[in-house]
N, C-alpha and C positions, 0 to 999 in steps of 0.2 A: 538547530536549535530544540533539546531538549525538553523543557519547560519554560515558560511563561515568565517566572521568576526568574532563570540563568540569564533568558533572552534577554530580559528587562534589566537586568543585574540589581542586586538588591543596595548593593553600596547608591548607585545612579536616583536609586527607588528611596531610599532613606535620606539623603542629600535632598531630594525633592519635597519631602515632605517636614523634614525638620532641620533644615539648612538655614543657617543662624543667619546668612544675610540675604537676598534677593538677586544679589548677584550670583550668588551660589547657586541658587534654587534655579535663576536662568538659564547659568551655564550647562544645568544638570538636566531640566527639562529640553532643550535644544539637541541634547545626545542622545534622550530618550524618541523626542519626536522625528529626527532622522534614522531610527532605527526601527521604527516604528512604520515610517513612510516606505523602508526597503522590502516590506511586506510582514505580516506574522502569521502565521500558522491557524488555522480554524482553533485548536485547545489553546493559543495563545490569546485570540481577538480579545476574550471576555477583560485579562486584566488591563492589557495594552488601551482598553478604551476606559475602565475605572482609571486609570492615571491618566488619560487625556483630562476627563472629568478632573479629577485635583489638579489640574495645569490650572483652567478653564474657574475653578473656583478661586485661587490663589489669590490674597491681596494684592499682592504686588503687582503691578502691570507690566513691569520688565520680564515676568512670568509669563503670563497670558499672550505680552507681545510675540514674546520666544515662540510662544506656541502657533501662533497666527500664523506668524511669517517663515516661520519653517514649514508647514503643512497647509500651507495657504491653496495652493496645486495637488494635497495630496487624494482622493480617494479614501485614504485610511480615517481622514477624520468624521469623526460621526455626526449624523444632520444636525441632534441636536446638539452638541458639544457647539458647532459651527452657527449656531442658532443664537446661543449664547452670546457667542465672540460676536455674533452681527451686532450684536446690542449692547454693548460695551464702548468704552469709550475710543473715541477716532482711531488714534494710534495703532488699537489692538483692531478692530471692525474692518477698516479700510481694504487690508489684505486679504482679505478674508473675504471678504463682499466683491471685489472686485474680481476675482480667480478661482475662489473654489466651484467647485465641479458638483461637493454635494447638494446642495441649492434645486430644489424643480422651482419651477415658473410657479407657484403658488406662493412661493417661499418670495423670492424676489417681487415680486406683485404686493405684497404684504409690506412688504420690507419699503421700497417706493410711496407706497399710502402713509405708513405712519411713521417714518422717521424724516429726517429733515435731510436740506438740498445738500450736504458735505458725503450724507450715505448714498440720497439718490444719485448724486453724480457716479460716485464708484459701481453702484451697479449699471449706471449707463456706459460705464468703460468697460464693461466684460468684454471678452472676443470677440464673442456670438450673443443675439438675444434675438430671442422670441417672438412671434407676433401678440401674443400676451403680454410677455414685459413689453415690450415698447408701446402697448394700448394701455397700461397703466400708466407708463411715463408722461405719454403724451396727454394725460387725462388729469396727473397728479404731481407729476416731477416739477421743480424750476426751471430757468430760462439754462443755466450750464446745464444742468441734467442733460435734458429736452435738444439743446446742441450738438455734446457728446453722443448720443445716441444717432441722432439724424446726422451726423456726419461718418457714421460706422456702415458703409454697405454691408456690414456682415451682421448689422440688426437687420430685421427683417421687419418692414411697418406694413398693415391695412392699408387701403387707401382710408378709411376713416381712420385709423393711426395720424397718419399726414394731413388729413382734412382737421382734424382737431390741432394739431402742434402749429397751421396755418393761421386758423380761429383766433386761438392762445395770443399765439406770438405775432400779428398781423404787424403789427407796428416797430417789431425787430426786426432791423436789416442782417443782422450778421445770422439770426436763425431761416428766417425767408431765404436768404444766399445759400445756405447750406441745404435748404431741402431740395431749392434749384439743382444743386450741383452731384445730387445725387445720382446711383448711374440708371436707376430706371426711375421714373415718375409716371403714374395715370394722368391719362389724358385730363379728368376734370383737376388735378391737382397745377401740371402746368398750366392751363388757363390762369387755374386762381391767382397764381405767383405773376403773372405777366402785367397787371396793375399795383403789385408792391414791388417790385425789383429794381433796380438798376439797370440803365440802356446797356451795361454791359452782361448783364448778367441775364437780362429779356435778351439778348442776343444769343446769348449760350442754348437758353432753352428753346430758341430758331433753330439752332443750330445739331442741338442735341436730344430732342425730345416733340415729342406729338402733339400739335396745335390742330385747333378744326382751321379749316380754314377760311372762316372767319373771323374767328381772333389773329389768325396771319395778317389776312388782310387789312384789319384794323388796326393792327401795330405798322403795316408798309407805309398805309396811309397818313398816319399820325394821327393820334386821338389828342396828343397836344400839341403845343407849336410848331412843330416841327414832324418831318416824318423821321422815326428812329432806325425804320431800316428799307433797304433798298429792296423795291419787289422784286426787281432782277435778277437780284440772288438769292428773293426766297423762289422764284421759279426754280431753281436747281435745287430749293431743300425739302418742298412739301411732301409731306410724306404720301400723300393721298392726292397724286396729281388730277386726278380726273373731277374728284373732284372739287381740287382748287381750279380750276380752267375753270369748271361750272359758276362757281361762284363768283370769279372774276369777271363773267359775263352776264351776269347777272345784275350784276353789279355795273354793267357799263365800264367796266374799266379792263378787257380784253384787247385792248386798241393795238393798231399797225404798230405804232413807236414803240410798245411793250414788246412786240412780239420780235421785231427786227432787232431789238436791243439784246434781248434774250437769245435768239439765233446768232446772234455775231458774240455772243459772251460762251457760246458752246452750251446749249441749254436745249439739245436737239429734243428732249422726252415732255419739256414744257412746250416746246415748239410744234409735235406732234398732236398731242391732247389739243390743241388750243385748233389747230386745220381740222380735228377731227371734229370740236365743238361750234367751230363758226360753221362746216361744211355738211356738217348731221351724216355723216358718213361714220360706220362705224371704226374706231381704233384700226382696226388689224390690217383695213382696208384701208384707212390715211396712210398705214405705215408703207406697205407692199406702195402708195402710187409716189411715195416721196420720195423713198430710197429705190424702188425695185423694177418700175414701171418704165423708164425710159426717158427721153428728154418731152413726151409730151404726158408723160402723168401726172407731176407736180403740176400743168399747166391746170390739166380737167379741170382736179379738184380744185386749186386757186380761185378757179372762175368762182366753186359754188360757196364758194367762203364770203361774198361781197367787199373785199379786202380791195384795197383802189389796184386800178390795171397798173399806175405808173410808178409802184412799189415793186411790182413783180420782177425786174432784174433784181435788184436789193436781196431780196430774199433766194431767189435765184444764184445768186455768189453764194449766200450765206450756208445754204447747200453742200456748192460744190466744195468750197473751202472744207468743212466738214468730212465730205467724202477723200478729199485730200490728207487731209491729219490722217484719218484712219488709214489709208492706205500707206500711208507712211508705218506707221507701226510702232514709231520708235520713242512715242510719248506716253507711259504708262501712267503718270500722276495728273491727278483730273483737274486738278489747279493748273498746272503747267499745262496741258492740254484746252485746257480755257484760255489761258492767256495768249499762247501760238496762234488757236480759233479766231483770237482778236486783232492780232496785229495783223493775220493774211488778211482780217475781210477789209481792215482799213486802209492795206496797202495795195487794193484791186480798183478800179475805175467802175463805179457804181451809182445809185441814184436814190441814194437812204438822204432823207430831210436833213436840213444844216443841224437841226437842235438833238438830233439821234445820233448824228459822226461827234460833234461837240460833246456830247457825254458818253459818247465810247471812248474819246482821245482823253478824258480826264478822267475814267476810269482804266485805261491802259496807265493811265501816267501816276495812280494810286498804287498800283504795282508794282513790289518789291524791286527794286532798281535790277539788282543781280539778273532779275527775268525779261528783261525790256531785251527787245531785238531789234524792234521799230522806234527812230526817233519820231519827236512828233511833230516836225516838219513835216519829216516823209511822208506821213499820214496825212497832213494837214494838206497835201499837195495832190494825193489822189482822191480825197475828197472833193 
């Protein structure tokens, strides 16, 4: 291209400025924008930007929309033109607000603060959002924009920003649920959400995000009329097992029944930490005495726990069953391993209390039917 006039064409520019109808001017605007988007030289840039300013000032909405739609993704759109389009009617502003790369964080924050919910929503739908922009959204935007930003895991939120969202919209289930389903959540936010979300979402928090042992226990024992989470299941999910076990013990909930049920369900890490907690023996030594010290190692440390002597055979069966399944080496899926652990435990003669056997039988019956390998009646005979 030898000159800006030649590159942009005299005829197209004349049509843009003097075209008798807005349809003709819009067509010329679209054609010129595509040429500008393809790239202009430094010599042409000034003339190209002046052409874009003419379009942004055109009285016809159709012309301004042609500009906004055609250059919504283009770095060739001058920032001051983009800002002018952002304050235009929604049909012109929204494509630019949602996509344009020429806005900086300060621009987007000011738009969120100063403009209405429709434009706030357009900003919230951008492919990526910085922490600075999401903080402005958390502080000033309406619920639709906040939900859109929260639902985008490419939108970076600070802990303070998430806290502001939860504080502002604690009564809006759609927003608190969206926060709970973010890929990463700070501990304080997970804890705050526990009392706000449904049982199903609360379970998601337990399964996927860090919670303090105190909160996990509070949920498990049920702050409402019924327990919402099984302590045995939580024993396999706790992020900080040592702290979780220690808290259970302080609350006098690290019971023989819980330990039998957890071991029979395959939660060996929980069981190891529970034995270490009750015996006062370091975890690494506890692990060796449970797994590597021969038949007398576990008995020696068991005797230090204060657990009833009559339950030792049931714990011994659980450990032996766990080792047998490990040696089989063909069960790689954790859930399948736990189910087979439960099935094998229940089909062996053992002295677990009747109420624990009933619990484990019920737990096995609630497993997916395709994974059941032992009939209830067979397990009942073994118990």
